[in-house]
C-alpha positions in Angstrom: -102.2 -11.9 75.3 -101.2 -9.1 73.1 -101.6 -9.5 69.3 -98.4 -9.0 67.3 -98.1 -8.5 63.6 -95.0 -9.5 61.6 -93.6 -9.3 58.1 -92.2 -12.7 57.2 -90.0 -13.7 54.3 -91.2 -17.3 53.7 -88.1 -18.2 51.8 -85.6 -17.2 54.6 -88.0 -17.4 57.5 -86.8 -13.9 58.6 -89.6 -12.2 60.7 -89.7 -8.5 61.4 -92.2 -7.3 64.0 -94.6 -4.6 62.7 -96.9 -3.8 65.6 -98.0 -5.0 69.0 -101.3 -4.3 70.5 -104.0 -2.1 69.0 -103.1 0.8 66.7 -105.0 3.3 64.6 -104.9 2.7 60.9 -102.6 5.6 60.4 -100.1 4.4 63.0 -100.2 0.9 61.5 -99.4 2.2 58.0 -96.5 4.2 59.5 -95.1 1.2 61.3 -95.6 -1.0 58.2 -93.6 1.6 56.1 -90.8 1.7 58.7 -90.7 -2.1 58.9 -90.4 -2.5 55.1 -87.7 0.2 55.1 -85.8 -1.7 57.8 -86.2 -5.0 55.8 -84.9 -3.3 52.6 -82.0 -1.7 54.5 -81.0 -5.1 56.0 -81.3 -6.8 52.6 -84.2 -9.1 53.5 -86.3 -8.1 50.5 -83.8 -9.3 47.8 
């Protein structure tokens, strides 16, 4: 099994994958920023 991290909007149940597998802290922060950027661009954070 490979661990996967998601950002989940609990009101809409929209889930956006952040990472899969092991990452360094720097890579995780970069992926998290990109995932939040995508969520904002798609209007999921409203």
